[in-house]
C-alpha positions, 0 to 999 in steps of 0.5 A, spaced: 500 500 500 502 507 498 505 509 503 503 517 502 496 514 502 497 511 509 500 518 512 494 522 508 489 517 512 493 518 519 494 525 518 486 526 518 484 522 523 490 526 528 486 532 526 481 530 529 481 525 534 488 526 537 486 527 545 482 521 544 487 517 540 492 518 546 487 517 551 485 510 547 492 508 547 493 508 554 486 504 556 488 499 551 496 498 554 491 496 560 487 492 557 494 488 554 497 487 561 491 485 565 491 479 559 497 475 562 494 474 569 489 469 567 495 465 564 498 464 570 493 463 574 490 457 571 497 454 571 498 455 578 490 452 579 491 446 575 498 444 579 495 446 585 489 441 584 494 436 581 499 437 587 493 436 591 494 443 595 489 445 600 482 447 597 482 454 600 488 456 596 485 454 590 479 458 592 483 464 593 486 463 586 479 462 583 477 469 586 483 473 584 482 470 576 474 472 577 476 479 579 481 479 574 476 477 569 471 483 571 477 488 571 479 487 564 472 486 561 470 492 564 476 496 562 475 493 554 468 494 554 469 501 556 475 502 551 471 499 545 464 504 546 470 509 547 472 507 540 465 506 537 464 513 539 471 516 535 469 512 529 462 515 529 464 522 530 469 521 524 463 519 520 460 525 522 465 529 520 465 526 513 458 527 512 458 534 514 464 536 509 459 532 503 454 536 505 450 538 498 450 546 500 458 546 501 458 546 493 451 547 490 454 549 483 458 541 483 459 539 476 462 533 472 462 526 475 466 527 481 461 532 482 455 528 480 450 527 486 451 519 485 457 520 487 455 524 493 450 519 495 454 513 494 459 516 500 455 519 505 450 513 505 456 507 505 463 509 504 464 513 510 463 508 514 469 504 513 473 510 514 470 512 521 470 505 522 478 504 522 479 511 526 476 508 532 482 503 533 487 506 528 492 507 534 489 503 540 488 496 535 495 496 533 497 498 541 492 492 544 494 487 539 501 487 539 502 488 546 498 482 547 502 478 543 509 480 546 507 480 552 504 473 552 509 470 547 515 473 552 511 470 558 510 463 554 518 463 553 520 465 560 515 458 562 517 454 557 522 455 551 521 449 546 513 450 547 513 458 546 517 455 539 510 452 537 507 458 537 511 462 534 512 456 528 503 458 527 504 464 527 510 465 522 506 462 515 502 468 516 506 473 514 507 470 507 500 469 505 496 474 508 499 480 505 499 478 498 491 476 498 490 482 502 493 486 496 489 482 491 482 484 496 483 491 496 484 492 488 477 489 487 475 493 493 477 500 489 474 497 483 467 495 487 467 502 490 468 506 482 462 502 480 457 503 485 459 510 485 457 510 478 450 506 479 448 511 484 449 516 478 446 511 474 440 512 479 439 518 480 439 519 472 433 515 472 429 518 477 430 525 473 428 522 467 434 521 463 436 515 462 435 510 456 435 503 453 443 503 453 443 506 460 438 500 463 443 495 459 450 498 462 446 499 469 444 490 469 452 490 467 455 493 472 451 490 477 453 483 475 460 487 474 460 488 482 457 480 484 463 478 480 467 482 484 464 481 491 465 474 490 472 475 489 473 478 495 468 473 499 473 467 496 479 471 499 477 474 505 475 467 507 480 463 504 485 467 509 480 465 515 481 458 513 489 458 513 489 461 520 484 457 523 489 450 519 495 454 522 492 454 529 490 448 530 497 444 528 498 449 534 494 447 539 497 440 536 504 442 537 504 444 543 500 437 546 505 434 542 511 437 544 508 438 552 507 431 552 513 429 550 516 434 556 512 431 561 514 424 560 521 427 560 519 430 567 520 437 563 514 441 564 508 440 568 500 439 566 498 446 568 503 449 563 500 445 558 494 447 559 496 455 560 499 454 554 493 452 550 490 458 552 496 463 551 496 460 543 488 462 544 490 469 547 495 470 541 491 467 535 486 472 537 489 478 536 493 476 531 487 475 528 485 482 530 492 485 528 490 482 520 483 485 521 486 491 522 491 491 517 486 489 512 481 494 514 487 499 513 488 499 506 480 498 505 480 505 509 486 508 505 482 506 499 476 509 501 479 515 504 484 517 497 477 516 494 472 521 499 479 526 499 479 526 491 471 528 491 473 533 497 478 536 492 484 534 498 489 530 493 
């Protein structure tokens, strides 16, 4: 993706929500720091039960686990709601800039009412949805990944290596598939804008037989682009799920062998399977964030062109 495009998008987001982005990033740090506590608590609870520790100590650990879960869940809830409100603030700002009164005499394809309708009703959503998590999302998910992997590496390096092998191949196929999705997304937006103009022309009584034929052809083209996007999007999900399953199998295989060698314990294996899931979710969210970044960047460039900013 064009680096200037990313800079322009982030410059715009920062200009309208700098304070919000700082607060969201700080809250995200708190969320990912709380992710580590459940892993260690799970390990201690299981090992305590296996070693027949007094039930009182296990019950205390369970109570601490509950308290951590409530604090973590509450902070995450507040962060998500705040992030959503920042996204809606961005949508409102873009839509106000596109108000018809701003350019009452706009002419040509870039000033057509159909294009503005398409932007106001759908295209701003992608930019606004990304803006809410543009800074906080990578801070949160990268923080979870690094902290959980660091914990796993400290507790049992061999099983941590399995988790790393699960994530690494995704760096190869996801960017290529995402770039393919981006190209089709841009063509889809341009086609939908043309459809919006055709609808406005039809309502004004300017439609012809040729216009109707072109309209049907464009609808078919949008359908084809959407199907191609779905194939690539769900193909990414399939590959990510497959690698996650292989990671779980790897941890069970390596962990089982280490237990037979008295080099690890049951609690560590349980904690690692949970930790792998904790890594899989933020990794998936990071991939989705990257996809949203490229999608929002593409749409922002098209919107900025409409506004005469690029």
